[in-house]
C-alpha positions as CSV (number, residue, x, y, z in Angstrom):
1,M,-10.4,32.7,-30.6
2,S,-14.2,32.9,-30.9
3,R,-14.2,30.1,-33.4
4,A,-12.0,27.9,-31.2
5,G,-14.2,28.7,-28.3
6,A,-17.3,27.7,-30.2
7,F,-15.6,24.6,-31.5
8,L,-14.6,23.5,-27.9
9,H,-18.1,24.3,-26.7
10,R,-19.7,22.0,-29.2
11,R,-17.3,19.1,-28.5
12,A,-17.1,18.0,-24.9
13,G,-14.7,15.1,-25.8
14,V,-12.1,17.5,-27.2
15,R,-12.3,19.7,-24.1
16,L,-11.8,16.7,-21.9
17,A,-8.9,15.5,-24.0
18,L,-7.2,18.9,-23.8
19,L,-7.8,19.1,-20.0
20,L,-6.3,15.6,-19.4
21,S,-3.5,15.8,-21.9
22,A,-0.9,17.3,-19.5
23,P,-1.6,14.9,-16.5
24,L,-1.7,11.9,-18.8
25,A,1.5,13.0,-20.5
26,W,3.2,13.3,-17.1
27,L,1.8,9.9,-16.0
28,G,3.0,8.3,-19.2
29,L,6.5,9.8,-19.0
30,A,7.2,9.8,-15.2
31,Y,5.3,6.7,-14.1
32,L,4.9,4.3,-17.0
33,G,8.2,5.4,-18.5
34,A,10.0,4.7,-15.2
35,L,8.4,1.2,-15.0
36,A,9.4,0.5,-18.6
37,A,13.0,1.6,-17.8
38,L,13.0,-0.7,-14.7
39,L,11.8,-3.7,-16.7
40,V,14.4,-3.1,-19.5
41,T,17.2,-2.7,-16.9
42,A,16.2,-6.0,-15.3
43,F,17.3,-7.9,-18.5
44,H,20.8,-6.4,-18.4
45,S,23.8,-7.5,-16.3
46,V,26.9,-6.2,-14.6
47,D,30.4,-7.3,-15.4
48,T,31.7,-8.9,-12.2
49,F,35.3,-7.9,-13.0
50,T,35.0,-4.3,-14.2
51,G,31.6,-3.5,-12.6
52,T,30.4,-1.9,-15.9
53,L,26.8,-2.3,-17.1
54,N,26.4,-4.9,-19.9
55,R,23.3,-4.1,-21.9
56,T,23.1,-7.5,-23.6
57,F,19.7,-9.2,-23.1
58,T,19.8,-11.9,-20.5
59,W,17.4,-13.8,-18.2
60,A,20.2,-14.4,-15.6
61,N,18.7,-12.0,-13.0
62,F,15.3,-13.6,-13.0
63,L,16.8,-17.1,-13.1
64,D,18.8,-16.2,-9.9
65,L,15.6,-15.0,-8.3
66,A,13.6,-18.1,-9.3
67,T,16.3,-20.6,-8.3
68,G,17.7,-18.9,-5.2
69,E,16.1,-20.3,-2.0
70,V,17.1,-17.2,-0.1
71,Y,15.2,-14.9,-2.4
72,R,12.1,-17.1,-2.4
73,T,12.2,-17.0,1.4
74,I,12.6,-13.2,1.4
75,V,9.6,-12.8,-1.0
76,L,7.4,-15.1,1.1
77,R,8.5,-13.2,4.2
78,S,7.7,-9.9,2.6
79,V,4.2,-11.0,1.5
80,G,3.6,-12.4,5.0
81,V,4.6,-9.2,6.6
82,A,2.3,-7.2,4.3
83,L,-0.6,-9.5,5.0
84,A,0.0,-9.3,8.7
85,V,0.1,-5.5,8.7
86,T,-3.1,-5.4,6.6
87,A,-4.9,-7.8,9.0
88,I,-3.8,-5.9,12.1
89,D,-4.8,-2.5,10.6
90,L,-8.2,-3.9,9.5
91,V,-9.0,-5.3,13.0
92,V,-8.0,-1.9,14.6
93,A,-9.4,0.4,11.9
94,F,-12.9,-1.1,11.5
95,P,-14.3,-0.4,15.0
96,M,-12.6,3.0,15.0
97,A,-14.1,4.0,11.7
98,F,-17.5,2.7,12.8
99,A,-17.4,4.7,16.0
100,M,-16.4,7.8,14.0
101,A,-19.1,7.4,11.3
102,K,-22.0,6.0,13.3
103,L,-21.6,6.7,17.0
104,A,-19.8,10.1,17.3
105,G,-21.6,13.4,17.0
106,P,-20.7,15.8,14.2
107,R,-18.4,17.9,16.3
108,T,-16.6,14.8,17.8
109,R,-16.4,13.2,14.4
110,R,-14.4,16.2,13.1
111,W,-11.9,16.0,16.0
112,L,-11.6,12.2,15.5
113,V,-10.8,12.7,11.8
114,I,-8.2,15.3,12.7
115,A,-6.7,12.8,15.3
116,V,-6.4,10.1,12.6
117,L,-4.8,12.5,10.2
118,T,-2.4,14.0,12.8
119,P,0.2,11.2,12.6
120,L,0.5,11.8,8.8
121,W,1.8,15.3,9.5
122,A,4.9,13.9,11.3
123,S,8.0,12.7,9.5
124,Y,8.2,9.0,8.6
125,L,11.7,8.8,10.1
126,V,10.6,10.4,13.4
127,K,7.8,7.8,13.8
128,A,10.0,4.9,12.9
129,Y,12.7,5.9,15.3
130,A,10.1,6.5,18.0
131,W,9.1,2.9,17.7
132,R,12.8,1.9,17.7
133,V,13.2,3.6,21.1
134,M,10.0,2.0,22.5
135,L,11.1,-1.5,21.2
136,S,14.7,-1.3,22.4
137,S,15.8,-3.2,25.4
138,G,15.4,-0.2,27.7
139,G,12.3,1.2,26.0
140,L,8.6,1.1,27.0
141,L,8.0,-2.3,25.4
142,G,11.4,-3.8,25.3
143,W,10.6,-6.5,22.8
144,G,13.8,-6.0,20.8
145,F,14.0,-5.9,17.0
146,G,12.9,-8.3,14.3
147,L,9.9,-9.2,12.2
148,T,7.5,-8.6,15.1
149,A,8.8,-5.1,15.6
150,T,8.6,-4.5,11.8
151,V,5.0,-5.6,11.6
152,L,4.0,-3.4,14.6
153,T,5.8,-0.3,13.2
154,L,4.4,-0.7,9.7
155,A,0.9,-1.3,11.2
156,Y,1.1,2.0,13.0
157,L,2.5,3.9,10.1
158,W,-0.2,2.8,7.6
159,L,-3.2,2.6,10.0
160,P,-4.7,6.0,8.8
161,Y,-4.7,4.6,5.2
162,M,-7.0,1.9,6.4
163,I,-9.2,4.0,8.7
164,L,-10.1,6.7,6.3
165,P,-11.4,4.6,3.4
166,I,-13.5,2.5,5.8
167,Y,-14.7,5.6,7.5
168,A,-15.8,7.0,4.1
169,G,-17.6,3.8,3.3
170,L,-19.4,3.6,6.6
171,E,-20.4,7.2,6.4
172,R,-22.2,6.5,3.1
173,L,-24.0,3.5,4.8
174,P,-27.6,4.6,5.4
175,G,-28.5,4.4,9.1
176,S,-32.0,3.3,8.1
177,L,-30.6,0.0,7.0
178,L,-29.2,-0.7,10.4
179,E,-32.4,0.4,12.1
180,A,-34.4,-1.9,9.7
181,A,-32.2,-4.8,10.4
182,G,-32.6,-4.3,14.2
183,D,-36.4,-3.9,13.8
184,L,-36.5,-7.3,12.0
185,G,-34.9,-8.9,14.9
186,A,-31.3,-9.3,13.7
187,R,-28.6,-9.4,16.3
188,S,-25.5,-7.3,16.2
189,W,-23.4,-9.9,14.6
190,Q,-26.1,-10.6,12.0
191,V,-26.4,-6.9,11.2
192,F,-22.6,-6.7,10.7
193,R,-22.4,-9.9,8.6
194,T,-25.4,-9.3,6.4
195,V,-25.5,-5.5,6.1
196,V,-22.4,-3.6,7.3
197,W,-19.7,-5.9,6.0
198,P,-21.1,-6.5,2.4
199,L,-21.7,-2.7,1.9
200,T,-18.3,-1.6,3.3
201,F,-16.2,-4.4,1.7
202,P,-15.1,-2.2,-1.2
203,A,-13.8,0.4,1.2
204,V,-12.0,-2.4,3.1
205,I,-10.4,-3.5,-0.2
206,A,-9.4,0.1,-0.9
207,G,-7.7,0.4,2.5
208,S,-6.0,-3.0,2.1
209,I,-4.5,-2.0,-1.3
210,F,-2.7,0.9,0.5
211,T,-1.5,-1.0,3.5
212,F,-0.5,-4.1,1.6
213,S,1.4,-2.3,-1.2
214,L,3.1,0.2,1.2
215,S,4.2,-2.6,3.5
216,L,5.4,-4.8,0.6
217,G,7.8,-2.2,-0.7
218,D,9.0,-0.6,2.5
219,Y,12.6,-0.9,3.5
220,I,13.3,2.0,5.9
221,A,11.3,0.6,8.8
222,V,13.0,-2.7,8.4
223,K,16.4,-1.1,8.5
224,I,15.5,0.8,11.7
225,V,13.6,-1.8,13.7
226,G,13.9,-5.0,11.7
227,G,17.3,-6.1,13.1
228,R,18.8,-8.6,10.6
229,S,15.5,-9.3,8.9
230,Q,15.5,-8.9,5.1
231,L,12.5,-7.9,3.0
232,I,12.2,-7.2,-0.7
233,G,12.9,-3.5,-0.3
234,N,16.1,-4.1,1.5
235,V,17.4,-6.4,-1.2
236,V,16.7,-3.7,-3.8
237,Y,18.4,-1.1,-1.7
238,D,21.5,-3.2,-0.9
239,N,22.0,-4.1,-4.6
240,I,21.7,-0.5,-5.7
241,G,24.1,0.7,-3.0
242,A,26.8,-1.6,-1.6
243,A,26.6,-4.3,-4.4
244,G,26.2,-1.8,-7.2
245,D,24.2,-4.4,-9.2
246,L,21.5,-2.2,-10.7
247,P,20.1,-4.8,-13.1
248,F,19.5,-7.4,-10.3
249,A,18.0,-4.7,-8.1
250,A,15.6,-3.9,-11.0
251,A,14.7,-7.6,-11.3
252,V,14.0,-7.8,-7.6
253,A,11.9,-4.6,-7.8
254,T,9.6,-6.2,-10.4
255,V,8.5,-8.8,-7.8
256,P,6.3,-6.4,-5.8
257,V,4.8,-5.1,-9.1
258,V,3.9,-8.7,-10.0
259,V,2.6,-9.5,-6.6
260,M,0.4,-6.3,-6.6
261,L,-0.9,-7.2,-10.1
262,G,-1.9,-10.6,-8.8
263,Y,-3.5,-9.0,-5.7
264,L,-5.5,-6.6,-7.8
265,A,-6.6,-9.4,-10.1
266,A,-7.8,-11.4,-7.2
267,V,-9.6,-8.4,-5.7
268,R,-11.2,-7.7,-9.1
269,R,-12.7,-11.1,-9.2
270,T,-14.6,-10.2,-6.0
271,G,-16.2,-7.2,-7.8
272,A,-15.1,-4.9,-5.0
273,L,-13.2,-2.5,-7.4
274,E,-16.3,-1.9,-9.5
275,S,-18.2,-0.8,-6.3
276,L,-15.6,1.8,-5.3
């Protein structure tokens, strides 16, 4: 034991490898393994007569996705909803995060952080059904169901995931920079455009990754408040359940993965990820 301890003491790399071996193994098996199984299943098919799984390699599922106008519409609608939710959350979250980080006192700031975190303690279904009640014909808003209701519900559900990263980014922003910009004669909009926004842009990107990805794959809120609207998550759910076509559901489930990879690649070109 003493020799092993001395060996590990001299080699920091070995200590780090042993420390990370269990989490990396779990990541590889549970996360990457599941993605690999998903991708493999997407190239299978289901016998339309017997309903049994045919493990012969085929591109049929992806061809149906590429050539079906309905599925293209659903993908574009899902991306549009995710972008709308992200934009709404950004507009609401930035002033709230700025007030928390730069205007509120230390004690008030703690209570504001608790207030932002409190909705996360409630059940997802409770919050979604609460919006269903408010949006119903006899509810507080009475707007009915559909894409608008879906966007509002998702924007509420994921708002804390946008506020907290921006708040963390603004908290690290030195107040002396704001004072210096004011002393040099910069107006409020100029301070925001030249100082605040560039330095907090990585935090905005971090929050947008949460809101965009969570909205892109959601299906429960759409079922509850979306009416007859169909998004990617609903197509996956319906093909797993009622249709029983697991390979096609796996093919549809690869679409959000591809979209998120494209989103992350676009974000990476801005250099924001390196600044996180």
